[in-house]
C-alpha positions as CSV (number, residue, x, y, z in Angstrom):
1,X,-15.8,-10.9,-8.8
2,X,-16.9,-7.4,-9.9
3,X,-15.9,-4.1,-8.4
4,X,-18.9,-2.3,-9.8
5,X,-22.2,-1.8,-7.9
6,X,-25.3,-2.8,-9.7
7,X,-26.1,0.8,-10.9
8,X,-22.6,1.2,-12.2
9,X,-22.8,-2.1,-14.1
10,X,-26.0,-0.8,-15.7
11,X,-24.4,2.5,-16.6
12,X,-21.3,0.8,-18.1
13,X,-23.5,-1.6,-20.2
14,X,-25.6,1.4,-21.5
15,X,-22.6,3.5,-22.5
16,X,-20.2,0.8,-23.8
17,X,-22.8,-1.4,-25.6
18,X,-22.2,0.5,-29.0
19,X,-18.5,-0.2,-28.8
20,X,-18.1,-3.8,-27.4
21,X,-20.1,-6.9,-27.8
22,X,-22.4,-7.5,-24.8
23,X,-20.9,-11.0,-24.2
24,X,-17.4,-9.6,-24.1
25,X,-18.5,-6.8,-21.8
26,X,-20.2,-9.2,-19.3
27,X,-16.9,-11.1,-19.1
28,X,-15.0,-7.9,-18.4
29,X,-17.5,-6.8,-15.8
30,X,-17.6,-10.2,-14.1
31,X,-13.9,-10.9,-14.1
32,X,-12.0,-7.8,-13.2
33,X,-10.5,-6.4,-10.1
34,X,-10.1,-2.7,-9.4
35,X,-6.9,-1.2,-10.8
36,X,-7.7,2.1,-9.0
37,X,-10.4,4.0,-7.3
38,X,-10.1,7.8,-7.1
39,X,-12.4,10.0,-5.1
40,X,-12.5,13.6,-6.1
41,X,-13.7,15.1,-2.8
42,X,-17.4,15.6,-3.6
43,X,-17.0,16.3,-7.4
44,X,-17.2,12.5,-8.2
45,X,-15.1,9.5,-8.5
46,X,-13.3,7.2,-11.1
47,X,-13.1,3.4,-11.1
48,X,-10.5,1.8,-13.4
49,X,-10.3,-1.9,-14.2
50,X,-8.3,-3.8,-16.7
51,X,-8.9,-6.8,-18.9
52,X,-6.9,-8.1,-21.9
53,X,-9.9,-8.1,-24.2
54,X,-10.5,-4.3,-23.8
55,X,-9.4,-2.1,-26.8
56,X,-6.1,-0.3,-26.8
57,X,-7.3,2.7,-28.8
58,X,-9.1,5.4,-26.9
59,X,-12.9,5.4,-27.0
60,X,-15.0,7.9,-25.0
61,X,-18.4,6.5,-24.3
62,X,-20.6,9.5,-23.4
63,X,-23.8,8.9,-25.4
64,X,-26.6,8.6,-24.5
65,X,-26.6,10.9,-21.5
66,X,-27.0,8.8,-18.3
67,X,-28.0,10.4,-15.1
68,X,-27.9,8.8,-11.6
69,X,-30.2,10.0,-8.8
70,X,-30.1,9.2,-5.1
71,X,-32.2,11.4,-2.8
72,X,-31.3,15.0,-3.8
73,X,-28.0,14.1,-5.4
74,X,-27.7,13.9,-9.2
75,X,-24.7,12.7,-11.2
76,X,-23.6,12.0,-14.7
77,X,-21.4,9.3,-16.2
78,X,-18.7,8.8,-18.8
79,X,-16.8,5.6,-19.6
80,X,-13.3,5.7,-21.1
81,X,-11.7,2.7,-22.9
82,X,-8.0,2.7,-23.6
83,X,-4.9,0.5,-23.3
84,X,-6.9,-2.5,-22.0
85,X,-8.5,-0.5,-19.3
86,X,-12.1,0.7,-18.6
87,X,-12.6,3.8,-16.5
88,X,-16.0,4.8,-15.2
89,X,-16.3,8.5,-14.3
90,X,-19.1,9.6,-12.0
91,X,-19.4,13.4,-11.8
92,X,-21.6,15.8,-10.0
93,X,-24.6,16.9,-12.0
94,X,-26.4,19.3,-9.8
95,X,-26.0,21.6,-6.9
96,X,-25.0,19.0,-4.3
97,X,-21.7,17.3,-4.0
98,X,-21.5,13.5,-4.3
99,X,-21.2,12.1,-0.8
100,X,-18.5,9.7,0.1
101,X,-21.1,6.9,0.6
102,X,-22.9,7.6,-2.7
103,X,-22.1,4.1,-4.1
104,X,-23.7,2.5,-1.1
105,X,-27.1,4.2,-1.7
106,X,-29.9,3.2,-4.0
107,X,-29.2,5.0,-7.2
108,X,-31.8,5.3,-9.9
109,X,-30.5,5.5,-13.5
110,X,-32.2,7.6,-16.2
111,X,-31.2,7.6,-19.9
112,X,-31.7,10.9,-21.7
113,X,-31.7,10.4,-25.5
Protein backbone atom coordinates (compact mmCIF):
# COMPACT_ATOMS: atom_id res chain seq x y z
CA UNK A 1 0.00 0.00 0.00
CA UNK A 2 1.29 3.46 -0.82
CA UNK A 3 0.82 6.61 1.20
CA UNK A 4 1.46 8.85 -1.79
CA UNK A 5 -1.22 10.36 -4.01
CA UNK A 6 -0.73 9.87 -7.76
CA UNK A 7 0.72 13.34 -8.28
CA UNK A 8 3.13 12.82 -5.36
CA UNK A 9 4.32 9.52 -6.84
CA UNK A 10 4.94 11.29 -10.12
CA UNK A 11 6.97 14.00 -8.34
CA UNK A 12 9.03 11.47 -6.37
CA UNK A 13 9.77 9.48 -9.52
CA UNK A 14 10.92 12.62 -11.38
CA UNK A 15 13.14 13.88 -8.59
CA UNK A 16 14.60 10.59 -7.33
CA UNK A 17 15.14 8.90 -10.72
CA UNK A 18 18.75 10.18 -11.08
CA UNK A 19 19.66 8.69 -7.67
CA UNK A 20 17.85 5.33 -7.43
CA UNK A 21 17.02 2.65 -9.97
CA UNK A 22 13.41 2.93 -11.14
CA UNK A 23 12.66 -0.71 -10.16
CA UNK A 24 13.92 -0.08 -6.62
CA UNK A 25 11.92 3.15 -6.38
CA UNK A 26 8.70 1.43 -7.46
CA UNK A 27 9.21 -1.17 -4.70
CA UNK A 28 9.70 1.61 -2.17
CA UNK A 29 6.64 3.54 -3.36
CA UNK A 30 4.42 0.45 -3.43
CA UNK A 31 5.53 -1.07 -0.11
CA UNK A 32 5.88 1.68 2.45
CA UNK A 33 3.76 3.04 5.20
CA UNK A 34 3.89 6.58 6.45
CA UNK A 35 6.41 7.21 9.17
CA UNK A 36 5.12 10.73 9.58
CA UNK A 37 2.99 13.42 8.00
CA UNK A 38 3.66 17.01 9.03
CA UNK A 39 1.39 19.86 7.96
CA UNK A 40 3.01 23.30 8.15
CA UNK A 41 -0.16 25.40 8.46
CA UNK A 42 -0.54 26.55 4.86
CA UNK A 43 3.18 26.70 4.06
CA UNK A 44 3.19 23.08 2.90
CA UNK A 45 3.67 19.57 4.23
CA UNK A 46 6.17 16.73 4.63
CA UNK A 47 5.54 13.02 4.14
CA UNK A 48 8.22 10.62 5.39
CA UNK A 49 8.37 6.90 4.65
CA UNK A 50 11.06 4.34 5.36
CA UNK A 51 12.36 1.32 3.50
CA UNK A 52 15.53 -0.72 4.09
CA UNK A 53 16.68 -0.30 0.49
CA UNK A 54 16.86 3.50 0.71
CA UNK A 55 20.32 5.05 1.06
CA UNK A 56 21.78 6.03 4.42
CA UNK A 57 23.76 8.99 3.10
CA UNK A 58 21.91 12.27 2.63
CA UNK A 59 20.79 13.06 -0.92
CA UNK A 60 18.77 16.20 -1.71
CA UNK A 61 16.68 15.72 -4.86
CA UNK A 62 15.67 19.16 -6.08
CA UNK A 63 16.42 19.10 -9.82
CA UNK A 64 14.65 19.55 -12.15
CA UNK A 65 12.25 22.10 -10.68
CA UNK A 66 8.85 20.47 -10.28
CA UNK A 67 5.78 22.63 -9.79
CA UNK A 68 2.31 21.48 -8.80
CA UNK A 69 -0.81 23.45 -9.69
CA UNK A 70 -4.35 23.06 -8.42
CA UNK A 71 -6.76 25.87 -9.20
CA UNK A 72 -4.91 29.05 -8.14
CA UNK A 73 -2.51 27.30 -5.76
CA UNK A 74 1.07 26.58 -6.85
CA UNK A 75 3.66 24.56 -4.98
CA UNK A 76 7.18 23.26 -5.34
CA UNK A 77 8.72 19.97 -4.26
CA UNK A 78 11.96 18.58 -2.83
CA UNK A 79 12.75 14.98 -1.88
CA UNK A 80 15.27 14.10 0.83
CA UNK A 81 16.82 10.64 1.11
CA UNK A 82 18.69 9.75 4.30
CA UNK A 83 18.98 6.99 6.91
CA UNK A 84 16.68 4.64 5.02
CA UNK A 85 13.96 7.28 4.77
CA UNK A 86 12.40 9.27 1.94
CA UNK A 87 10.83 12.63 2.76
CA UNK A 88 8.70 14.50 0.24
CA UNK A 89 8.44 18.22 0.94
CA UNK A 90 5.63 20.19 -0.69
CA UNK A 91 6.02 23.94 -0.18
CA UNK A 92 4.06 27.01 -1.21
CA UNK A 93 5.21 28.51 -4.49
CA UNK A 94 2.97 31.48 -4.91
CA UNK A 95 0.80 33.99 -3.19
CA UNK A 96 -1.74 31.51 -1.83
CA UNK A 97 -1.22 29.11 1.06
CA UNK A 98 -1.57 25.38 0.48
CA UNK A 99 -5.02 24.41 1.77
CA UNK A 100 -5.46 21.50 4.16
CA UNK A 101 -7.26 19.46 1.47
CA UNK A 102 -4.66 20.14 -1.25
CA UNK A 103 -3.71 16.45 -1.55
CA UNK A 104 -7.33 15.57 -2.31
CA UNK A 105 -7.52 17.90 -5.32
CA UNK A 106 -6.49 17.30 -8.92
CA UNK A 107 -2.89 18.53 -9.05
CA UNK A 108 -1.13 19.06 -12.37
CA UNK A 109 2.63 18.59 -12.42
CA UNK A 110 4.96 20.72 -14.53
CA UNK A 111 8.69 20.13 -14.91
CA UNK A 112 10.88 23.20 -15.46
CA UNK A 113 14.29 22.33 -16.88
